[in-house]
N, C-alpha and C positions, 0 to 999 in steps of 0.2 A: 504494500500500500504506500502511496506517495507520502503519507505522513510519517512513514517509518524510514525514509531515506536517510535523514540526518542522523538518527540513532544508529542505523546500520552502518553508515559511513564512519561514525566515531569508533564503533567496535572493529571495523575492518582496519582502520588506521592504527588502532592500538595493536592489533595482531601483526600488521605489516612493519611497524616500527619506523625508525628513522633511516638515516643514510647508511648504506652498506655497499661495500665493494669486495665481495668474497670471490677469489679467483676460481673456486669450485662451482660457483653459481653461473649457469649458462646465460642468465639474464644480465649479468654484468652489473655496472653501477645502478643502484636503485635507491630511491628515497621515497618514503611514504607509500611504498609498494609500487611505485612507478619506475620502470626501467628507463635508462637514457634513450634507448631506441623508441620506446613508446612516447616519451616526452617530445623527442625530436619530430616524430610523425604527427603528433597532436599540434605542436606549435609551428610546424613547418620551418623550423630553424635548427641549425646545428646547436648542440648543447655541450657544455663543458662541465667539468667536475664542480666548479664554482656555482654554476647555474643549478646543477642537481642538488648540491648541498643547501641551497637557498629556498628550495620549494617549501610552500606552506599548504596547509589544508585548503585555504581559499584558492590557491593556484590549481590544485588537483581536483577539487570538487566537481567542476563542470565535466572534466574528463571521466571521472568515475560515474557521474550521472548518465552521460550519454553512452559511453563505451561498454559499460557493465550493467548498471541498473536498468536503463532503457533497453539495452540489447537483449536482456533476459525477460523483458516485459514484467518487471517486478511490481509495477503499480497494480497489476491484476492478480498478484499472488497474495494469499493471506499473510498477515503479520506473523513473523517468526520464520516461516518458510521463505518469504521474500528475502530476509536477511541471509538465510542459509544459502540460497541460490546465488545471491550477490557476492557473498564472501568467497564462495568457490569459483565464481566467474573471475574475480580479481586474481585469485591464485592460479587458476588453470585455464582461463579463457571462457568466454560466454558460451561458445559452442559446446565445449566439454561439459560445462555445468549443466546446460540444457540436456545433453545426451545422457548424462548420469542420473539426472532427475527423472528423465523418461524411463531409463532402465529400472530405477527404483519403483516406478509406477507400473512397470510391465508393459510399457508402450513401445511402438517402433521408435528408434533413436534417430530422429532427423535433425536434432540440434536446434530446433526452433520451438520456443515456448509460445504456442498458439492456442486456439480454441480447444482442441482435444486435450492438450496437456493441462490447461487451466481447468477444464471440466473435471478431469481425473483428480486433480489436486483438491478441488472443491468437495468431492464426495469421499475422499480418502480420510482415514483417521489421521489427524495431523501429527500426533506423537509417534505413531507407527511409521509414518512417512519420514519424519525426522530421523528415526533410527535406521530405516532402510537406506535412505539417501546417505547418511553418515557412513554406514558400513560399505556402501558401494564406493564412496570416495576413498576410504582407507584401502580397499582392494586396488583401486586405480593407482594410488601412490606406491603401494607395494610392488607394482609392476614396473615402476620406473627405474632406470639404471642408477639414478642419483639417490635412491631410497636409503642406501647405507649411510650417506652423508647427511641428508636432510630429513629422513623419515621420522625420526623422533619428534622433531618440531612440527612436521605436517600432521602427525597423528594427534599431538597435543592440541593443535589448532582445530582439527576436526572435533575433538571432544569438547573443547571450550565453546566452539560454535554450536554444537549440539545443545549444550547447557543454556547458552544464551537464547537460542531459538525456542527451546522449551519454556523458558521463563517469559519470553514475549507472548507465547500462546496463552499462558496463564493470566498474563496481564500485570 
Protein backbone atom coordinates (compact mmCIF):
# COMPACT_ATOMS: atom_id res chain seq x y z
CA UNK A 1 0.00 0.00 0.00
CA UNK A 2 1.21 3.47 -0.86
CA UNK A 3 1.01 4.57 2.76
CA UNK A 4 3.53 1.86 3.65
CA UNK A 5 6.28 3.00 1.26
CA UNK A 6 8.07 5.34 3.70
CA UNK A 7 8.06 2.78 6.52
CA UNK A 8 9.21 0.06 4.14
CA UNK A 9 11.97 2.27 2.74
CA UNK A 10 13.25 3.05 6.23
CA UNK A 11 13.46 -0.68 7.00
CA UNK A 12 15.19 -1.43 3.69
CA UNK A 13 17.73 1.33 4.23
CA UNK A 14 18.42 0.00 7.72
CA UNK A 15 19.08 -3.45 6.20
CA UNK A 16 21.19 -2.05 3.39
CA UNK A 17 23.36 0.13 5.60
CA UNK A 18 25.77 2.79 4.45
CA UNK A 19 28.79 2.98 2.19
CA UNK A 20 30.44 -0.35 1.31
CA UNK A 21 33.15 -1.31 -1.15
CA UNK A 22 33.65 -5.04 -0.59
CA UNK A 23 35.91 -6.58 -3.27
CA UNK A 24 33.99 -9.88 -2.94
CA UNK A 25 30.67 -8.18 -3.76
CA UNK A 26 29.97 -8.27 -7.50
CA UNK A 27 27.88 -5.09 -7.04
CA UNK A 28 30.96 -3.04 -6.28
CA UNK A 29 30.71 0.32 -4.53
CA UNK A 30 27.34 0.62 -2.80
CA UNK A 31 25.72 3.17 -0.52
CA UNK A 32 22.25 2.91 0.99
CA UNK A 33 21.85 -0.25 -1.09
CA UNK A 34 22.44 1.55 -4.39
CA UNK A 35 25.36 0.39 -6.51
CA UNK A 36 27.50 2.87 -8.42
CA UNK A 37 26.26 1.33 -11.68
CA UNK A 38 22.62 1.71 -10.65
CA UNK A 39 23.20 5.31 -9.55
CA UNK A 40 25.02 6.17 -12.80
CA UNK A 41 22.17 4.68 -14.83
CA UNK A 42 19.59 6.54 -12.75
CA UNK A 43 21.32 9.94 -12.89
CA UNK A 44 22.74 9.44 -16.38
CA UNK A 45 26.08 10.75 -15.09
CA UNK A 46 29.36 9.12 -14.20
CA UNK A 47 29.73 8.62 -10.49
CA UNK A 48 32.75 8.76 -8.26
CA UNK A 49 33.48 7.37 -4.85
CA UNK A 50 32.87 10.85 -3.42
CA UNK A 51 29.41 11.02 -5.02
CA UNK A 52 28.55 7.55 -3.77
CA UNK A 53 29.67 8.36 -0.22
CA UNK A 54 27.50 11.51 -0.21
CA UNK A 55 24.18 9.81 -1.10
CA UNK A 56 21.30 10.52 1.24
CA UNK A 57 17.89 8.96 1.78
CA UNK A 58 16.36 11.93 -0.05
CA UNK A 59 18.64 11.26 -3.04
CA UNK A 60 17.79 7.57 -3.37
CA UNK A 61 14.10 7.65 -2.41
CA UNK A 62 12.78 8.41 -5.94
CA UNK A 63 14.94 5.62 -7.39
CA UNK A 64 13.64 3.12 -4.82
CA UNK A 65 10.05 4.22 -5.43
CA UNK A 66 10.13 3.84 -9.18
CA UNK A 67 12.65 1.04 -9.80
CA UNK A 68 11.60 -1.28 -6.99
CA UNK A 69 8.32 -0.33 -5.25
CA UNK A 70 6.43 0.67 -8.40
CA UNK A 71 8.12 -2.03 -10.51
CA UNK A 72 6.65 -4.64 -8.15
CA UNK A 73 3.23 -2.97 -8.02
CA UNK A 74 3.57 -2.71 -4.23
CA UNK A 75 0.75 -0.15 -3.97
CA UNK A 76 -1.61 -3.04 -4.79
CA UNK A 77 -0.13 -5.52 -2.30
CA UNK A 78 -1.40 -5.74 1.29
CA UNK A 79 0.67 -4.11 4.03
CA UNK A 80 3.48 -6.33 5.22
CA UNK A 81 3.69 -8.30 2.02
CA UNK A 82 4.33 -5.07 0.12
CA UNK A 83 7.40 -4.49 2.29
CA UNK A 84 8.57 -8.09 1.91
CA UNK A 85 8.35 -7.93 -1.90
CA UNK A 86 10.02 -4.50 -1.96
CA UNK A 87 12.87 -5.56 0.33
CA UNK A 88 13.69 -8.56 -1.83
CA UNK A 89 13.37 -6.51 -5.02
CA UNK A 90 16.03 -4.16 -3.69
CA UNK A 91 18.31 -7.06 -2.82
CA UNK A 92 17.75 -9.36 -5.81
CA UNK A 93 15.88 -7.32 -8.44
CA UNK A 94 12.19 -6.69 -9.08
CA UNK A 95 11.82 -9.54 -11.57
CA UNK A 96 13.37 -12.05 -9.19
CA UNK A 97 11.20 -10.81 -6.32
CA UNK A 98 8.07 -11.18 -8.46
CA UNK A 99 9.06 -14.66 -9.66
CA UNK A 100 9.79 -15.98 -6.20
CA UNK A 101 6.57 -14.49 -4.85
CA UNK A 102 4.72 -16.24 -7.68
CA UNK A 103 6.56 -19.46 -6.86
CA UNK A 104 5.47 -19.15 -3.21
CA UNK A 105 1.90 -18.67 -4.45
CA UNK A 106 2.09 -21.68 -6.80
CA UNK A 107 1.63 -19.49 -9.88
CA UNK A 108 3.44 -19.42 -13.22
CA UNK A 109 6.60 -17.36 -12.73
CA UNK A 110 6.40 -14.57 -15.30
CA UNK A 111 8.12 -11.96 -13.10
CA UNK A 112 5.25 -9.47 -13.32
CA UNK A 113 3.02 -8.74 -10.35
CA UNK A 114 -0.26 -8.23 -12.15
CA UNK A 115 -3.90 -9.08 -11.64
CA UNK A 116 -3.54 -12.84 -11.18
CA UNK A 117 -0.72 -12.45 -8.67
CA UNK A 118 -2.56 -9.71 -6.74
CA UNK A 119 -5.73 -11.81 -6.67
CA UNK A 120 -3.78 -14.81 -5.34
CA UNK A 121 -2.17 -12.66 -2.65
CA UNK A 122 -5.56 -11.29 -1.62
CA UNK A 123 -7.01 -14.75 -0.98
CA UNK A 124 -3.88 -16.26 0.58
CA UNK A 125 -3.32 -16.58 4.30
CA UNK A 126 -0.91 -13.66 4.79
CA UNK A 127 1.20 -15.25 7.53
CA UNK A 128 1.52 -18.48 5.58
CA UNK A 129 2.53 -16.54 2.47
CA UNK A 130 5.16 -14.62 4.44
CA UNK A 131 6.65 -17.94 5.56
CA UNK A 132 6.53 -19.57 2.13
CA UNK A 133 7.99 -16.51 0.39
CA UNK A 134 10.75 -16.26 3.00
CA UNK A 135 11.62 -19.95 2.62
CA UNK A 136 11.78 -19.62 -1.17
CA UNK A 137 14.10 -16.62 -0.81
CA UNK A 138 16.45 -18.56 1.46
CA UNK A 139 16.55 -21.43 -1.07
CA UNK A 140 17.37 -18.94 -3.81
CA UNK A 141 20.24 -17.45 -1.80
CA UNK A 142 21.59 -20.92 -1.02
CA UNK A 143 21.82 -21.58 -4.77
CA UNK A 144 24.14 -18.62 -5.36
CA UNK A 145 27.90 -19.08 -5.66
CA UNK A 146 28.46 -16.19 -3.24
CA UNK A 147 26.33 -17.81 -0.50
CA UNK A 148 29.41 -18.91 1.43
CA UNK A 149 30.56 -15.29 1.67
CA UNK A 150 27.26 -13.45 2.09
CA UNK A 151 24.76 -16.18 3.03
CA UNK A 152 24.71 -15.60 6.77
CA UNK A 153 23.77 -11.94 6.23
CA UNK A 154 21.17 -12.77 3.59
CA UNK A 155 19.46 -15.34 5.79
CA UNK A 156 19.49 -12.91 8.72
CA UNK A 157 17.91 -10.27 6.48
CA UNK A 158 15.21 -12.69 5.31
CA UNK A 159 14.40 -13.57 8.91
CA UNK A 160 14.35 -9.93 10.00
CA UNK A 161 12.11 -9.02 7.05
CA UNK A 162 9.82 -11.94 7.91
CA UNK A 163 9.41 -10.57 11.43
CA UNK A 164 8.88 -7.00 10.21
CA UNK A 165 6.26 -8.12 7.68
CA UNK A 166 4.41 -10.18 10.27
CA UNK A 167 4.39 -7.20 12.65
CA UNK A 168 2.98 -4.97 9.92
CA UNK A 169 0.14 -7.40 9.29
CA UNK A 170 -0.76 -7.39 12.96
CA UNK A 171 -0.70 -3.62 12.89
